[in-house]
mmCIF file of the protein (N, C-alpha, C, O) and its ligand, coordinates in Angstrom:
data_MODEL
# 
_entry.id   MODEL 
# 
loop_
_entity.id 
_entity.type 
_entity.pdbx_number_of_molecules 
1 polymer     1 
2 non-polymer 1 
# 
_entity_poly.entity_id                      1 
_entity_poly.type                           'polypeptide(L)' 
_entity_poly.nstd_linkage                   no 
_entity_poly.nstd_monomer                   no 
_entity_poly.pdbx_seq_one_letter_code       MQTTQCPICSSDIIIEEEAAEKDLVSCLNCGAELEIITLHPLLLEPLQDSTEEDK 
_entity_poly.pdbx_seq_one_letter_code_can   MQTTQCPICSSDIIIEEEAAEKDLVSCLNCGAELEIITLHPLLLEPLQDSTEEDK 
_entity_poly.pdbx_strand_id                 A 
# 
loop_
_entity_poly_seq.entity_id 
_entity_poly_seq.num 
_entity_poly_seq.mon_id 
_entity_poly_seq.hetero 
1 1  MET n 
1 2  GLN n 
1 3  THR n 
1 4  THR n 
1 5  GLN n 
1 6  CYS n 
1 7  PRO n 
1 8  ILE n 
1 9  CYS n 
1 10 SER n 
1 11 SER n 
1 12 ASP n 
1 13 ILE n 
1 14 ILE n 
1 15 ILE n 
1 16 GLU n 
1 17 GLU n 
1 18 GLU n 
1 19 ALA n 
1 20 ALA n 
1 21 GLU n 
1 22 LYS n 
1 23 ASP n 
1 24 LEU n 
1 25 VAL n 
1 26 SER n 
1 27 CYS n 
1 28 LEU n 
1 29 ASN n 
1 30 CYS n 
1 31 GLY n 
1 32 ALA n 
1 33 GLU n 
1 34 LEU n 
1 35 GLU n 
1 36 ILE n 
1 37 ILE n 
1 38 THR n 
1 39 LEU n 
1 40 HIS n 
1 41 PRO n 
1 42 LEU n 
1 43 LEU n 
1 44 LEU n 
1 45 GLU n 
1 46 PRO n 
1 47 LEU n 
1 48 GLN n 
1 49 ASP n 
1 50 SER n 
1 51 THR n 
1 52 GLU n 
1 53 GLU n 
1 54 ASP n 
1 55 LYS n 
# 
loop_
_struct_asym.id 
_struct_asym.entity_id 
A 1 
B 2 
# 
loop_
_chem_comp.id 
_chem_comp.type 
_chem_comp.mon_nstd_flag 
ALA 'L-peptide linking' y 
ASN 'L-peptide linking' y 
ASP 'L-peptide linking' y 
CYS 'L-peptide linking' y 
GLN 'L-peptide linking' y 
GLU 'L-peptide linking' y 
GLY 'peptide linking'   y 
HIS 'L-peptide linking' y 
ILE 'L-peptide linking' y 
LEU 'L-peptide linking' y 
LYS 'L-peptide linking' y 
MET 'L-peptide linking' y 
PRO 'L-peptide linking' y 
SER 'L-peptide linking' y 
THR 'L-peptide linking' y 
VAL 'L-peptide linking' y 
ZN  non-polymer         . 
# 
_pdbx_entity_nonpoly.entity_id   2 
_pdbx_entity_nonpoly.name        ? 
_pdbx_entity_nonpoly.comp_id     ZN 
# 
_pdbx_nonpoly_scheme.asym_id         B 
_pdbx_nonpoly_scheme.entity_id       2 
_pdbx_nonpoly_scheme.mon_id          ZN 
_pdbx_nonpoly_scheme.ndb_seq_num     1 
_pdbx_nonpoly_scheme.pdb_seq_num     101 
_pdbx_nonpoly_scheme.auth_seq_num    101 
_pdbx_nonpoly_scheme.pdb_mon_id      ZN 
_pdbx_nonpoly_scheme.auth_mon_id     ZN 
_pdbx_nonpoly_scheme.pdb_strand_id   A 
_pdbx_nonpoly_scheme.pdb_ins_code    . 
# 
loop_
_atom_site.group_PDB 
_atom_site.id 
_atom_site.type_symbol 
_atom_site.label_atom_id 
_atom_site.label_alt_id 
_atom_site.label_comp_id 
_atom_site.label_asym_id 
_atom_site.label_entity_id 
_atom_site.label_seq_id 
_atom_site.pdbx_PDB_ins_code 
_atom_site.Cartn_x 
_atom_site.Cartn_y 
_atom_site.Cartn_z 
_atom_site.occupancy 
_atom_site.B_iso_or_equiv 
_atom_site.pdbx_formal_charge 
_atom_site.auth_seq_id 
_atom_site.auth_comp_id 
_atom_site.auth_asym_id 
_atom_site.auth_atom_id 
_atom_site.pdbx_PDB_model_num 
ATOM   1   N  N  . MET A 1 1  ? -102.951 -86.231 51.457 1.00 0.00 ? 1   MET A N  1 
ATOM   2   C  CA . MET A 1 1  ? -103.965 -85.984 50.432 1.00 0.00 ? 1   MET A CA 1 
ATOM   3   C  C  . MET A 1 1  ? -104.868 -84.841 50.864 1.00 0.00 ? 1   MET A C  1 
ATOM   4   O  O  . MET A 1 1  ? -105.255 -84.737 52.028 1.00 0.00 ? 1   MET A O  1 
ATOM   5   N  N  . GLN A 1 2  ? -105.185 -84.013 49.932 1.00 0.00 ? 2   GLN A N  1 
ATOM   6   C  CA . GLN A 1 2  ? -106.078 -82.911 50.237 1.00 0.00 ? 2   GLN A CA 1 
ATOM   7   C  C  . GLN A 1 2  ? -107.031 -82.709 49.067 1.00 0.00 ? 2   GLN A C  1 
ATOM   8   O  O  . GLN A 1 2  ? -106.796 -83.199 47.962 1.00 0.00 ? 2   GLN A O  1 
ATOM   9   N  N  . THR A 1 3  ? -108.068 -82.007 49.322 1.00 0.00 ? 3   THR A N  1 
ATOM   10  C  CA . THR A 1 3  ? -109.031 -81.747 48.258 1.00 0.00 ? 3   THR A CA 1 
ATOM   11  C  C  . THR A 1 3  ? -109.203 -80.252 48.081 1.00 0.00 ? 3   THR A C  1 
ATOM   12  O  O  . THR A 1 3  ? -109.008 -79.462 49.004 1.00 0.00 ? 3   THR A O  1 
ATOM   13  N  N  . THR A 1 4  ? -109.571 -79.900 46.881 1.00 0.00 ? 4   THR A N  1 
ATOM   14  C  CA . THR A 1 4  ? -109.887 -78.506 46.586 1.00 0.00 ? 4   THR A CA 1 
ATOM   15  C  C  . THR A 1 4  ? -111.036 -78.507 45.599 1.00 0.00 ? 4   THR A C  1 
ATOM   16  O  O  . THR A 1 4  ? -111.518 -79.563 45.191 1.00 0.00 ? 4   THR A O  1 
ATOM   17  N  N  . GLN A 1 5  ? -111.462 -77.346 45.227 1.00 0.00 ? 5   GLN A N  1 
ATOM   18  C  CA . GLN A 1 5  ? -112.594 -77.272 44.308 1.00 0.00 ? 5   GLN A CA 1 
ATOM   19  C  C  . GLN A 1 5  ? -112.131 -76.937 42.907 1.00 0.00 ? 5   GLN A C  1 
ATOM   20  O  O  . GLN A 1 5  ? -111.217 -76.137 42.705 1.00 0.00 ? 5   GLN A O  1 
ATOM   21  N  N  . CYS A 1 6  ? -112.780 -77.564 41.947 1.00 0.00 ? 6   CYS A N  1 
ATOM   22  C  CA . CYS A 1 6  ? -112.540 -77.236 40.555 1.00 0.00 ? 6   CYS A CA 1 
ATOM   23  C  C  . CYS A 1 6  ? -112.958 -75.787 40.320 1.00 0.00 ? 6   CYS A C  1 
ATOM   24  O  O  . CYS A 1 6  ? -114.072 -75.399 40.674 1.00 0.00 ? 6   CYS A O  1 
ATOM   25  N  N  . PRO A 1 7  ? -112.069 -74.979 39.721 1.00 0.00 ? 7   PRO A N  1 
ATOM   26  C  CA . PRO A 1 7  ? -112.435 -73.574 39.472 1.00 0.00 ? 7   PRO A CA 1 
ATOM   27  C  C  . PRO A 1 7  ? -113.510 -73.428 38.402 1.00 0.00 ? 7   PRO A C  1 
ATOM   28  O  O  . PRO A 1 7  ? -114.095 -72.356 38.247 1.00 0.00 ? 7   PRO A O  1 
ATOM   29  N  N  . ILE A 1 8  ? -113.765 -74.492 37.673 1.00 0.00 ? 8   ILE A N  1 
ATOM   30  C  CA . ILE A 1 8  ? -114.744 -74.431 36.589 1.00 0.00 ? 8   ILE A CA 1 
ATOM   31  C  C  . ILE A 1 8  ? -116.112 -74.924 37.048 1.00 0.00 ? 8   ILE A C  1 
ATOM   32  O  O  . ILE A 1 8  ? -117.123 -74.249 36.854 1.00 0.00 ? 8   ILE A O  1 
ATOM   33  N  N  . CYS A 1 9  ? -116.134 -76.114 37.662 1.00 0.00 ? 9   CYS A N  1 
ATOM   34  C  CA . CYS A 1 9  ? -117.436 -76.693 37.992 1.00 0.00 ? 9   CYS A CA 1 
ATOM   35  C  C  . CYS A 1 9  ? -117.653 -76.843 39.500 1.00 0.00 ? 9   CYS A C  1 
ATOM   36  O  O  . CYS A 1 9  ? -118.718 -77.279 39.936 1.00 0.00 ? 9   CYS A O  1 
ATOM   37  N  N  . SER A 1 10 ? -116.645 -76.482 40.291 1.00 0.00 ? 10  SER A N  1 
ATOM   38  C  CA . SER A 1 10 ? -116.761 -76.474 41.750 1.00 0.00 ? 10  SER A CA 1 
ATOM   39  C  C  . SER A 1 10 ? -116.918 -77.851 42.370 1.00 0.00 ? 10  SER A C  1 
ATOM   40  O  O  . SER A 1 10 ? -117.284 -77.955 43.541 1.00 0.00 ? 10  SER A O  1 
ATOM   41  N  N  . SER A 1 11 ? -116.653 -78.902 41.624 1.00 0.00 ? 11  SER A N  1 
ATOM   42  C  CA . SER A 1 11 ? -116.677 -80.217 42.236 1.00 0.00 ? 11  SER A CA 1 
ATOM   43  C  C  . SER A 1 11 ? -115.348 -80.467 42.943 1.00 0.00 ? 11  SER A C  1 
ATOM   44  O  O  . SER A 1 11 ? -114.351 -79.801 42.664 1.00 0.00 ? 11  SER A O  1 
ATOM   45  N  N  . ASP A 1 12 ? -115.345 -81.415 43.842 1.00 0.00 ? 12  ASP A N  1 
ATOM   46  C  CA . ASP A 1 12 ? -114.130 -81.688 44.608 1.00 0.00 ? 12  ASP A CA 1 
ATOM   47  C  C  . ASP A 1 12 ? -113.069 -82.344 43.740 1.00 0.00 ? 12  ASP A C  1 
ATOM   48  O  O  . ASP A 1 12 ? -113.361 -83.226 42.932 1.00 0.00 ? 12  ASP A O  1 
ATOM   49  N  N  . ILE A 1 13 ? -111.839 -81.899 43.921 1.00 0.00 ? 13  ILE A N  1 
ATOM   50  C  CA . ILE A 1 13 ? -110.702 -82.501 43.236 1.00 0.00 ? 13  ILE A CA 1 
ATOM   51  C  C  . ILE A 1 13 ? -109.730 -82.979 44.304 1.00 0.00 ? 13  ILE A C  1 
ATOM   52  O  O  . ILE A 1 13 ? -109.395 -82.246 45.235 1.00 0.00 ? 13  ILE A O  1 
ATOM   53  N  N  . ILE A 1 14 ? -109.281 -84.226 44.153 1.00 0.00 ? 14  ILE A N  1 
ATOM   54  C  CA . ILE A 1 14 ? -108.333 -84.785 45.111 1.00 0.00 ? 14  ILE A CA 1 
ATOM   55  C  C  . ILE A 1 14 ? -106.907 -84.521 44.632 1.00 0.00 ? 14  ILE A C  1 
ATOM   56  O  O  . ILE A 1 14 ? -106.547 -84.837 43.498 1.00 0.00 ? 14  ILE A O  1 
ATOM   57  N  N  . ILE A 1 15 ? -106.114 -83.942 45.510 1.00 0.00 ? 15  ILE A N  1 
ATOM   58  C  CA . ILE A 1 15 ? -104.714 -83.666 45.198 1.00 0.00 ? 15  ILE A CA 1 
ATOM   59  C  C  . ILE A 1 15 ? -103.855 -84.684 45.942 1.00 0.00 ? 15  ILE A C  1 
ATOM   60  O  O  . ILE A 1 15 ? -103.917 -84.791 47.166 1.00 0.00 ? 15  ILE A O  1 
ATOM   61  N  N  . GLU A 1 16 ? -103.067 -85.416 45.199 1.00 0.00 ? 16  GLU A N  1 
ATOM   62  C  CA . GLU A 1 16 ? -102.230 -86.445 45.815 1.00 0.00 ? 16  GLU A CA 1 
ATOM   63  C  C  . GLU A 1 16 ? -101.163 -85.815 46.705 1.00 0.00 ? 16  GLU A C  1 
ATOM   64  O  O  . GLU A 1 16 ? -100.750 -84.672 46.511 1.00 0.00 ? 16  GLU A O  1 
ATOM   65  N  N  . GLU A 1 17 ? -100.739 -86.596 47.677 1.00 0.00 ? 17  GLU A N  1 
ATOM   66  C  CA . GLU A 1 17 ? -99.751  -86.122 48.637 1.00 0.00 ? 17  GLU A CA 1 
ATOM   67  C  C  . GLU A 1 17 ? -98.458  -85.697 47.941 1.00 0.00 ? 17  GLU A C  1 
ATOM   68  O  O  . GLU A 1 17 ? -97.815  -84.724 48.334 1.00 0.00 ? 17  GLU A O  1 
ATOM   69  N  N  . GLU A 1 18 ? -98.097  -86.440 46.909 1.00 0.00 ? 18  GLU A N  1 
ATOM   70  C  CA . GLU A 1 18 ? -96.833  -86.169 46.244 1.00 0.00 ? 18  GLU A CA 1 
ATOM   71  C  C  . GLU A 1 18 ? -96.957  -85.159 45.105 1.00 0.00 ? 18  GLU A C  1 
ATOM   72  O  O  . GLU A 1 18 ? -96.000  -84.943 44.362 1.00 0.00 ? 18  GLU A O  1 
ATOM   73  N  N  . ALA A 1 19 ? -98.113  -84.550 44.968 1.00 0.00 ? 19  ALA A N  1 
ATOM   74  C  CA . ALA A 1 19 ? -98.282  -83.552 43.916 1.00 0.00 ? 19  ALA A CA 1 
ATOM   75  C  C  . ALA A 1 19 ? -97.344  -82.376 44.155 1.00 0.00 ? 19  ALA A C  1 
ATOM   76  O  O  . ALA A 1 19 ? -97.059  -82.010 45.295 1.00 0.00 ? 19  ALA A O  1 
ATOM   77  N  N  . ALA A 1 20 ? -96.876  -81.799 43.069 1.00 0.00 ? 20  ALA A N  1 
ATOM   78  C  CA . ALA A 1 20 ? -95.955  -80.676 43.166 1.00 0.00 ? 20  ALA A CA 1 
ATOM   79  C  C  . ALA A 1 20 ? -96.506  -79.502 42.373 1.00 0.00 ? 20  ALA A C  1 
ATOM   80  O  O  . ALA A 1 20 ? -97.409  -79.650 41.549 1.00 0.00 ? 20  ALA A O  1 
ATOM   81  N  N  . GLU A 1 21 ? -95.944  -78.345 42.641 1.00 0.00 ? 21  GLU A N  1 
ATOM   82  C  CA . GLU A 1 21 ? -96.329  -77.184 41.863 1.00 0.00 ? 21  GLU A CA 1 
ATOM   83  C  C  . GLU A 1 21 ? -96.025  -77.442 40.391 1.00 0.00 ? 21  GLU A C  1 
ATOM   84  O  O  . GLU A 1 21 ? -95.018  -78.061 40.045 1.00 0.00 ? 21  GLU A O  1 
ATOM   85  N  N  . LYS A 1 22 ? -96.910  -76.956 39.542 1.00 0.00 ? 22  LYS A N  1 
ATOM   86  C  CA . LYS A 1 22 ? -96.829  -77.113 38.088 1.00 0.00 ? 22  LYS A CA 1 
ATOM   87  C  C  . LYS A 1 22 ? -97.239  -78.499 37.611 1.00 0.00 ? 22  LYS A C  1 
ATOM   88  O  O  . LYS A 1 22 ? -97.198  -78.785 36.414 1.00 0.00 ? 22  LYS A O  1 
ATOM   89  N  N  . ASP A 1 23 ? -97.633  -79.355 38.539 1.00 0.00 ? 23  ASP A N  1 
ATOM   90  C  CA . ASP A 1 23 ? -98.238  -80.614 38.104 1.00 0.00 ? 23  ASP A CA 1 
ATOM   91  C  C  . ASP A 1 23 ? -99.618  -80.330 37.512 1.00 0.00 ? 23  ASP A C  1 
ATOM   92  O  O  . ASP A 1 23 ? -100.250 -79.314 37.802 1.00 0.00 ? 23  ASP A O  1 
ATOM   93  N  N  . LEU A 1 24 ? -100.051 -81.252 36.685 1.00 0.00 ? 24  LEU A N  1 
ATOM   94  C  CA . LEU A 1 24 ? -101.384 -81.127 36.107 1.00 0.00 ? 24  LEU A CA 1 
ATOM   95  C  C  . LEU A 1 24 ? -102.309 -82.147 36.740 1.00 0.00 ? 24  LEU A C  1 
ATOM   96  O  O  . LEU A 1 24 ? -101.934 -83.299 36.957 1.00 0.00 ? 24  LEU A O  1 
ATOM   97  N  N  . VAL A 1 25 ? -103.512 -81.713 37.030 1.00 0.00 ? 25  VAL A N  1 
ATOM   98  C  CA . VAL A 1 25 ? -104.535 -82.626 37.511 1.00 0.00 ? 25  VAL A CA 1 
ATOM   99  C  C  . VAL A 1 25 ? -105.756 -82.456 36.622 1.00 0.00 ? 25  VAL A C  1 
ATOM   100 O  O  . VAL A 1 25 ? -105.954 -81.408 36.008 1.00 0.00 ? 25  VAL A O  1 
ATOM   101 N  N  . SER A 1 26 ? -106.560 -83.492 36.563 1.00 0.00 ? 26  SER A N  1 
ATOM   102 C  CA . SER A 1 26 ? -107.775 -83.419 35.757 1.00 0.00 ? 26  SER A CA 1 
ATOM   103 C  C  . SER A 1 26 ? -108.987 -83.462 36.666 1.00 0.00 ? 26  SER A C  1 
ATOM   104 O  O  . SER A 1 26 ? -109.024 -84.205 37.646 1.00 0.00 ? 26  SER A O  1 
ATOM   105 N  N  . CYS A 1 27 ? -109.961 -82.668 36.331 1.00 0.00 ? 27  CYS A N  1 
ATOM   106 C  CA . CYS A 1 27 ? -111.224 -82.716 37.048 1.00 0.00 ? 27  CYS A CA 1 
ATOM   107 C  C  . CYS A 1 27 ? -112.019 -83.902 36.540 1.00 0.00 ? 27  CYS A C  1 
ATOM   108 O  O  . CYS A 1 27 ? -112.260 -84.035 35.341 1.00 0.00 ? 27  CYS A O  1 
ATOM   109 N  N  . LEU A 1 28 ? -112.423 -84.763 37.462 1.00 0.00 ? 28  LEU A N  1 
ATOM   110 C  CA . LEU A 1 28 ? -113.165 -85.952 37.045 1.00 0.00 ? 28  LEU A CA 1 
ATOM   111 C  C  . LEU A 1 28 ? -114.579 -85.613 36.605 1.00 0.00 ? 28  LEU A C  1 
ATOM   112 O  O  . LEU A 1 28 ? -115.204 -86.373 35.866 1.00 0.00 ? 28  LEU A O  1 
ATOM   113 N  N  . ASN A 1 29 ? -115.075 -84.489 37.051 1.00 0.00 ? 29  ASN A N  1 
ATOM   114 C  CA . ASN A 1 29 ? -116.451 -84.130 36.733 1.00 0.00 ? 29  ASN A CA 1 
ATOM   115 C  C  . ASN A 1 29 ? -116.576 -83.478 35.357 1.00 0.00 ? 29  ASN A C  1 
ATOM   116 O  O  . ASN A 1 29 ? -117.391 -83.908 34.541 1.00 0.00 ? 29  ASN A O  1 
ATOM   117 N  N  . CYS A 1 30 ? -115.772 -82.441 35.093 1.00 0.00 ? 30  CYS A N  1 
ATOM   118 C  CA . CYS A 1 30 ? -115.915 -81.717 33.831 1.00 0.00 ? 30  CYS A CA 1 
ATOM   119 C  C  . CYS A 1 30 ? -114.766 -81.990 32.875 1.00 0.00 ? 30  CYS A C  1 
ATOM   120 O  O  . CYS A 1 30 ? -114.806 -81.554 31.725 1.00 0.00 ? 30  CYS A O  1 
ATOM   121 N  N  . GLY A 1 31 ? -113.734 -82.711 33.333 1.00 0.00 ? 31  GLY A N  1 
ATOM   122 C  CA . GLY A 1 31 ? -112.653 -83.081 32.440 1.00 0.00 ? 31  GLY A CA 1 
ATOM   123 C  C  . GLY A 1 31 ? -111.634 -81.995 32.200 1.00 0.00 ? 31  GLY A C  1 
ATOM   124 O  O  . GLY A 1 31 ? -110.730 -82.164 31.382 1.00 0.00 ? 31  GLY A O  1 
ATOM   125 N  N  . ALA A 1 32 ? -111.762 -80.888 32.894 1.00 0.00 ? 32  ALA A N  1 
ATOM   126 C  CA . ALA A 1 32 ? -110.820 -79.787 32.702 1.00 0.00 ? 32  ALA A CA 1 
ATOM   127 C  C  . ALA A 1 32 ? -109.426 -80.175 33.190 1.00 0.00 ? 32  ALA A C  1 
ATOM   128 O  O  . ALA A 1 32 ? -109.281 -80.884 34.186 1.00 0.00 ? 32  ALA A O  1 
ATOM   129 N  N  . GLU A 1 33 ? -108.412 -79.706 32.483 1.00 0.00 ? 33  GLU A N  1 
ATOM   130 C  CA . GLU A 1 33 ? -107.047 -79.884 32.949 1.00 0.00 ? 33  GLU A CA 1 
ATOM   131 C  C  . GLU A 1 33 ? -106.643 -78.656 33.736 1.00 0.00 ? 33  GLU A C  1 
ATOM   132 O  O  . GLU A 1 33 ? -106.796 -77.520 33.289 1.00 0.00 ? 33  GLU A O  1 
ATOM   133 N  N  . LEU A 1 34 ? -106.118 -78.922 34.928 1.00 0.00 ? 34  LEU A N  1 
ATOM   134 C  CA . LEU A 1 34 ? -105.800 -77.842 35.853 1.00 0.00 ? 34  LEU A CA 1 
ATOM   135 C  C  . LEU A 1 34 ? -104.347 -77.941 36.273 1.00 0.00 ? 34  LEU A C  1 
ATOM   136 O  O  . LEU A 1 34 ? -103.835 -79.027 36.545 1.00 0.00 ? 34  LEU A O  1 
ATOM   137 N  N  . GLU A 1 35 ? -103.692 -76.794 36.321 1.00 0.00 ? 35  GLU A N  1 
ATOM   138 C  CA . GLU A 1 35 ? -102.305 -76.752 36.750 1.00 0.00 ? 35  GLU A CA 1 
ATOM   139 C  C  . GLU A 1 35 ? -102.251 -76.303 38.198 1.00 0.00 ? 35  GLU A C  1 
ATOM   140 O  O  . GLU A 1 35 ? -102.948 -75.371 38.601 1.00 0.00 ? 35  GLU A O  1 
ATOM   141 N  N  . ILE A 1 36 ? -101.408 -76.980 38.980 1.00 0.00 ? 36  ILE A N  1 
ATOM   142 C  CA . ILE A 1 36 ? -101.215 -76.580 40.372 1.00 0.00 ? 36  ILE A CA 1 
ATOM   143 C  C  . ILE A 1 36 ? -100.267 -75.382 40.386 1.00 0.00 ? 36  ILE A C  1 
ATOM   144 O  O  . ILE A 1 36 ? -99.078  -75.509 40.095 1.00 0.00 ? 36  ILE A O  1 
ATOM   145 N  N  . ILE A 1 37 ? -100.806 -74.243 40.722 1.00 0.00 ? 37  ILE A N  1 
ATOM   146 C  CA . ILE A 1 37 ? -100.001 -73.024 40.739 1.00 0.00 ? 37  ILE A CA 1 
ATOM   147 C  C  . ILE A 1 37 ? -99.168  -72.983 42.010 1.00 0.00 ? 37  ILE A C  1 
ATOM   148 O  O  . ILE A 1 37 ? -97.949  -72.819 41.948 1.00 0.00 ? 37  ILE A O  1 
ATOM   149 N  N  . THR A 1 38 ? -99.801  -73.128 43.140 1.00 0.00 ? 38  THR A N  1 
ATOM   150 C  CA . THR A 1 38 ? -99.096  -73.220 44.414 1.00 0.00 ? 38  THR A CA 1 
ATOM   151 C  C  . THR A 1 38 ? -99.774  -74.287 45.257 1.00 0.00 ? 38  THR A C  1 
ATOM   152 O  O  . THR A 1 38 ? -100.957 -74.578 45.083 1.00 0.00 ? 38  THR A O  1 
ATOM   153 N  N  . LEU A 1 39 ? -99.004  -74.867 46.179 1.00 0.00 ? 39  LEU A N  1 
ATOM   154 C  CA . LEU A 1 39 ? -99.559  -75.882 47.077 1.00 0.00 ? 39  LEU A CA 1 
ATOM   155 C  C  . LEU A 1 39 ? -99.992  -75.275 48.400 1.00 0.00 ? 39  LEU A C  1 
ATOM   156 O  O  . LEU A 1 39 ? -100.887 -75.803 49.060 1.00 0.00 ? 39  LEU A O  1 
ATOM   157 N  N  . HIS A 1 40 ? -99.375  -74.186 48.791 1.00 0.00 ? 40  HIS A N  1 
ATOM   158 C  CA . HIS A 1 40 ? -99.706  -73.539 50.065 1.00 0.00 ? 40  HIS A CA 1 
ATOM   159 C  C  . HIS A 1 40 ? -99.872  -72.057 49.825 1.00 0.00 ? 40  HIS A C  1 
ATOM   160 O  O  . HIS A 1 40 ? -98.872  -71.340 49.796 1.00 0.00 ? 40  HIS A O  1 
ATOM   161 N  N  . PRO A 1 41 ? -101.064 -71.568 49.656 1.00 0.00 ? 41  PRO A N  1 
ATOM   162 C  CA . PRO A 1 41 ? -102.314 -72.338 49.653 1.00 0.00 ? 41  PRO A CA 1 
ATOM   163 C  C  . PRO A 1 41 ? -102.494 -73.078 48.340 1.00 0.00 ? 41  PRO A C  1 
ATOM   164 O  O  . PRO A 1 41 ? -101.865 -72.749 47.334 1.00 0.00 ? 41  PRO A O  1 
ATOM   165 N  N  . LEU A 1 42 ? -103.337 -74.052 48.362 1.00 0.00 ? 42  LEU A N  1 
ATOM   166 C  CA . LEU A 1 42 ? -103.592 -74.826 47.164 1.00 0.00 ? 42  LEU A CA 1 
ATOM   167 C  C  . LEU A 1 42 ? -104.372 -73.987 46.154 1.00 0.00 ? 42  LEU A C  1 
ATOM   168 O  O  . LEU A 1 42 ? -105.495 -73.549 46.406 1.00 0.00 ? 42  LEU A O  1 
ATOM   169 N  N  . LEU A 1 43 ? -103.736 -73.782 45.004 1.00 0.00 ? 43  LEU A N  1 
ATOM   170 C  CA . LEU A 1 43 ? -104.358 -72.936 43.993 1.00 0.00 ? 43  LEU A CA 1 
ATOM   171 C  C  . LEU A 1 43 ? -104.237 -73.610 42.636 1.00 0.00 ? 43  LEU A C  1 
ATOM   172 O  O  . LEU A 1 43 ? -103.140 -73.936 42.182 1.00 0.00 ? 43  LEU A O  1 
ATOM   173 N  N  . LEU A 1 44 ? -105.365 -73.809 42.008 1.00 0.00 ? 44  LEU A N  1 
ATOM   174 C  CA . LEU A 1 44 ? -105.395 -74.431 40.687 1.00 0.00 ? 44  LEU A CA 1 
ATOM   175 C  C  . LEU A 1 44 ? -105.802 -73.406 39.643 1.00 0.00 ? 44  LEU A C  1 
ATOM   176 O  O  . LEU A 1 44 ? -106.576 -72.487 39.910 1.00 0.00 ? 44  LEU A O  1 
ATOM   177 N  N  . GLU A 1 45 ? -105.258 -73.589 38.446 1.00 0.00 ? 45  GLU A N  1 
ATOM   178 C  CA . GLU A 1 45 ? -105.640 -72.705 37.359 1.00 0.00 ? 45  GLU A CA 1 
ATOM   179 C  C  . GLU A 1 45 ? -105.899 -73.549 36.122 1.00 0.00 ? 45  GLU A C  1 
ATOM   180 O  O  . GLU A 1 45 ? -105.083 -74.406 35.782 1.00 0.00 ? 45  GLU A O  1 
ATOM   181 N  N  . PRO A 1 46 ? -107.000 -73.328 35.453 1.00 0.00 ? 46  PRO A N  1 
ATOM   182 C  CA . PRO A 1 46 ? -107.282 -74.131 34.254 1.00 0.00 ? 46  PRO A CA 1 
ATOM   183 C  C  . PRO A 1 46 ? -106.304 -73.811 33.141 1.00 0.00 ? 46  PRO A C  1 
ATOM   184 O  O  . PRO A 1 46 ? -105.883 -72.667 32.968 1.00 0.00 ? 46  PRO A O  1 
ATOM   185 N  N  . LEU A 1 47 ? -105.953 -74.834 32.397 1.00 0.00 ? 47  LEU A N  1 
ATOM   186 C  CA . LEU A 1 47 ? -105.108 -74.624 31.223 1.00 0.00 ? 47  LEU A CA 1 
ATOM   187 C  C  . LEU A 1 47 ? -105.954 -73.965 30.144 1.00 0.00 ? 47  LEU A C  1 
ATOM   188 O  O  . LEU A 1 47 ? -106.968 -74.513 29.712 1.00 0.00 ? 47  LEU A O  1 
ATOM   189 N  N  . GLN A 1 48 ? -105.535 -72.803 29.721 1.00 0.00 ? 48  GLN A N  1 
ATOM   190 C  CA . GLN A 1 48 ? -106.348 -72.050 28.762 1.00 0.00 ? 48  GLN A CA 1 
ATOM   191 C  C  . GLN A 1 48 ? -105.970 -72.363 27.327 1.00 0.00 ? 48  GLN A C  1 
ATOM   192 O  O  . GLN A 1 48 ? -106.837 -72.524 26.469 1.00 0.00 ? 48  GLN A O  1 
ATOM   193 N  N  . ASP A 1 49 ? -104.673 -72.448 27.070 1.00 0.00 ? 49  ASP A N  1 
ATOM   194 C  CA . ASP A 1 49 ? -104.226 -72.525 25.678 1.00 0.00 ? 49  ASP A CA 1 
ATOM   195 C  C  . ASP A 1 49 ? -104.063 -73.980 25.239 1.00 0.00 ? 49  ASP A C  1 
ATOM   196 O  O  . ASP A 1 49 ? -102.989 -74.392 24.801 1.00 0.00 ? 49  ASP A O  1 
ATOM   197 N  N  . SER A 1 50 ? -105.117 -74.731 25.360 1.00 0.00 ? 50  SER A N  1 
ATOM   198 C  CA . SER A 1 50 ? -105.033 -76.128 24.954 1.00 0.00 ? 50  SER A CA 1 
ATOM   199 C  C  . SER A 1 50 ? -105.127 -76.236 23.433 1.00 0.00 ? 50  SER A C  1 
ATOM   200 O  O  . SER A 1 50 ? -106.063 -75.734 22.812 1.00 0.00 ? 50  SER A O  1 
ATOM   201 N  N  . THR A 1 51 ? -104.151 -76.892 22.862 1.00 0.00 ? 51  THR A N  1 
ATOM   202 C  CA . THR A 1 51 ? -104.264 -77.189 21.439 1.00 0.00 ? 51  THR A CA 1 
ATOM   203 C  C  . THR A 1 51 ? -105.275 -78.319 21.291 1.00 0.00 ? 51  THR A C  1 
ATOM   204 O  O  . THR A 1 51 ? -105.237 -79.298 22.036 1.00 0.00 ? 51  THR A O  1 
ATOM   205 N  N  . GLU A 1 52 ? -106.135 -78.183 20.372 1.00 0.00 ? 52  GLU A N  1 
ATOM   206 C  CA . GLU A 1 52 ? -107.229 -79.138 20.289 1.00 0.00 ? 52  GLU A CA 1 
ATOM   207 C  C  . GLU A 1 52 ? -106.825 -80.416 19.579 1.00 0.00 ? 52  GLU A C  1 
ATOM   208 O  O  . GLU A 1 52 ? -107.398 -80.792 18.557 1.00 0.00 ? 52  GLU A O  1 
ATOM   209 N  N  . GLU A 1 53 ? -105.835 -81.065 20.138 1.00 0.00 ? 53  GLU A N  1 
ATOM   210 C  CA . GLU A 1 53 ? -105.394 -82.331 19.574 1.00 0.00 ? 53  GLU A CA 1 
ATOM   211 C  C  . GLU A 1 53 ? -106.176 -83.480 20.188 1.00 0.00 ? 53  GLU A C  1 
ATOM   212 O  O  . GLU A 1 53 ? -106.588 -83.420 21.347 1.00 0.00 ? 53  GLU A O  1 
ATOM   213 N  N  . ASP A 1 54 ? -106.368 -84.493 19.422 1.00 0.00 ? 54  ASP A N  1 
ATOM   214 C  CA . ASP A 1 54 ? -106.971 -85.692 19.979 1.00 0.00 ? 54  ASP A CA 1 
ATOM   215 C  C  . ASP A 1 54 ? -105.957 -86.406 20.842 1.00 0.00 ? 54  ASP A C  1 
ATOM   216 O  O  . ASP A 1 54 ? -104.761 -86.392 20.552 1.00 0.00 ? 54  ASP A O  1 
ATOM   217 N  N  . LYS A 1 55 ? -106.443 -87.040 21.920 1.00 0.00 ? 55  LYS A N  1 
ATOM   218 C  CA . LYS A 1 55 ? -105.522 -87.682 22.823 1.00 0.00 ? 55  LYS A CA 1 
ATOM   219 C  C  . LYS A 1 55 ? -105.159 -89.082 22.349 1.00 0.00 ? 55  LYS A C  1 
ATOM   220 O  O  . LYS A 1 55 ? -104.380 -89.773 23.005 1.00 0.00 ? 55  LYS A O  1 
HETATM 221 ZN ZN . ZN  B 2 .  ? -114.505 -79.446 36.965 1.00 0.00 2 101 ZN  A ZN 1 
# 
């Protein structure tokens, strides 16, 4: 398990051990959906083109 910072709100995000590239994680603080671009180094990118559908 490792942690990184949310690119939007800079709060800590926990990345599970089994996370893979292109997995999606959610920021618990701001709710942003983030895609794991690479694991080494750990790089997250916010999903920009979100269709505004209700969940
Ligand atoms: Zn955030």
